[in-house]
matplotlib code that plots the C-alpha trace (Angstrom):
import matplotlib.pyplot as plt

x = [0.0, 2.8, 3.4, -0.5, -0.8, 2.4, 0.4, -2.7, -1.0, 1.2, -2.0, -3.6, -0.5, -0.4, -3.8, -3.7, -0.8, -2.4, -5.7, -3.8, -1.7, -5.2, -7.0, -4.1, -4.0, -7.6, -7.7, -4.6, -6.1, -2.8, -2.9, -2.0, -1.9, 0.0, 0.0, 3.3, 4.8, 3.2, 5.2, 5.2, 2.9, 0.4, 0.5, -2.3, -4.8, -3.9, -4.2, -7.6, -8.7, -6.6, -9.4, -11.4, -8.5, -7.9, -11.4, -11.9, -8.4, -9.2, -12.4, -11.2, -8.5, -11.0, -13.5, -10.5, -9.1, -11.7, -13.6, -10.3, -9.5, -12.8, -12.6, -9.2, -8.4, -11.5, -11.5, -7.8, -8.0, -10.9, -8.6, -5.7, -6.8, -7.4, -4.0, -2.4, -4.3, -4.0, -7.9, -8.5, -11.3, -11.2, -13.0, -12.6, -14.2, -13.9, -12.9, -15.9, -14.2, -10.4, -8.0, -6.9, -3.7, -0.5, -0.3, 3.5, 4.3, 3.2, 0.8, -2.1, -5.3, -8.9, -10.5, -14.3, -14.3, -17.7, -17.4, -18.4, -19.4, -21.5, -22.7, -21.5, -19.5, -16.5, -14.3, -10.6, -7.5, -4.7, -0.9, -0.4, 0.5, -2.4, -5.7, -8.4, -12.0, -13.0, -9.8, -9.9, -8.5, -8.5, -7.6, -7.5, -8.2, -9.3, -13.1, -13.3, -10.6, -10.9, -7.0, -5.8, -3.4, -3.8, -3.2, -4.0, -4.4, -5.4]
y = [-0.2, 2.0, 3.7, 4.5, 6.1, 8.4, 9.5, 10.1, 12.3, 13.9, 15.1, 16.1, 18.2, 19.7, 20.7, 22.1, 24.4, 25.3, 26.5, 28.2, 30.0, 30.8, 32.1, 34.3, 36.0, 36.4, 38.0, 40.2, 41.1, 39.8, 40.6, 37.7, 40.0, 43.2, 45.9, 47.0, 43.6, 43.3, 43.7, 47.3, 46.2, 44.9, 47.4, 49.4, 46.3, 44.9, 48.0, 48.4, 44.8, 44.1, 43.8, 41.7, 39.5, 39.0, 38.3, 35.6, 33.9, 33.8, 32.4, 29.7, 28.8, 28.7, 26.4, 23.9, 23.9, 24.0, 20.9, 19.3, 20.2, 19.1, 15.6, 14.5, 16.2, 15.4, 11.8, 11.7, 13.3, 10.9, 7.9, 8.9, 6.9, 3.9, 4.1, 4.4, 1.4, -0.4, -0.7, -1.4, -2.9, -5.7, -6.4, -9.3, -10.1, -9.3, -6.0, -4.4, -0.8, -0.1, 2.5, 2.4, 4.2, 2.9, -0.9, -1.4, 1.2, 1.4, 4.3, 5.3, 3.6, 3.8, 0.3, -1.0, -4.4, -6.3, -7.8, -11.2, -10.9, -7.7, -7.9, -4.2, -2.5, -0.8, 1.8, 1.9, 3.6, 1.0, 1.8, -1.1, -1.9, -2.6, -4.3, -5.6, -6.1, -9.6, -10.3, -11.2, -9.1, -9.0, -5.4, -3.8, -0.1, 2.7, 3.1, 6.9, 7.7, 4.3, 4.3, 0.8, -2.0, -5.0, -8.4, -11.0, -10.4, -13.2]
z = [-0.3, 0.3, -3.1, -3.6, -0.1, -1.1, -4.2, -2.3, 0.3, -2.1, -4.2, -1.0, -0.1, -3.2, -3.5, 0.0, -0.9, -3.8, -2.3, 0.4, -2.3, -4.3, -1.2, -0.2, -3.7, -3.6, 0.0, -0.7, -4.2, -6.0, -9.7, -12.1, -15.2, -14.8, -17.5, -16.3, -16.9, -20.5, -23.8, -25.0, -28.0, -25.5, -22.7, -23.9, -24.3, -21.1, -19.2, -20.6, -19.6, -16.5, -14.2, -16.4, -17.3, -13.5, -12.6, -15.4, -14.6, -11.1, -11.9, -14.0, -11.2, -8.5, -10.8, -11.4, -7.8, -5.5, -6.8, -6.9, -3.3, -2.3, -4.4, -3.0, 0.5, 2.9, 1.9, 2.4, 5.7, 6.8, 5.5, 7.8, 10.7, 8.8, 7.2, 10.6, 12.0, 8.5, 8.5, 4.8, 2.9, 0.4, -2.5, -5.0, -8.4, -12.3, -13.7, -15.2, -16.0, -16.4, -17.6, -21.4, -20.7, -21.6, -20.4, -20.3, -17.6, -13.8, -13.6, -11.3, -12.8, -12.1, -12.3, -11.6, -9.9, -9.6, -5.9, -5.6, -2.0, -2.1, -5.8, -6.1, -8.5, -6.7, -8.4, -7.0, -7.9, -8.0, -9.2, -11.4, -15.1, -17.9, -16.5, -18.6, -18.7, -17.3, -15.3, -11.7, -9.0, -5.3, -4.0, -0.3, -0.7, 1.9, 2.6, 1.8, -0.9, -2.7, -3.2, -2.9, -4.1, -5.6, -3.8, -6.7, -10.2, -12.5]

ax = plt.figure().add_subplot(projection="3d")
ax.plot(x, y, z, "-o")
ax.set_aspect("equal")
plt.show()
């Protein structure tokens, strides 16, 4: 579970730092676009539209950053006691959904598994090589963030 936990908490830390940076810049009203630093041929345009450009860029950053933060950080924080006590859930069954990315390299992949015990599809993020539909997997995963490792792959 080591590598996938490092990935999860690195993502959570990075998003936390970015959200703090974003909020600091919003509160202090820091400008992303400054007419003073624009190229000479663009200065007039940037000076006229600086406020709009900064509002739009802050809006786009906020629309991307805030949901990403809410998607990753609260589940990672909720799973921290489970990581410390090594309290993981298990699922085993056939793969119903898989990641189509490069199959020869180890990567973080999202897979769906139809659990034999509960008869429910469980989506889990694992670090592995290529996985295909119909293969049998046995995984251990964290209950809130759904990050886990493959214990058995047939």
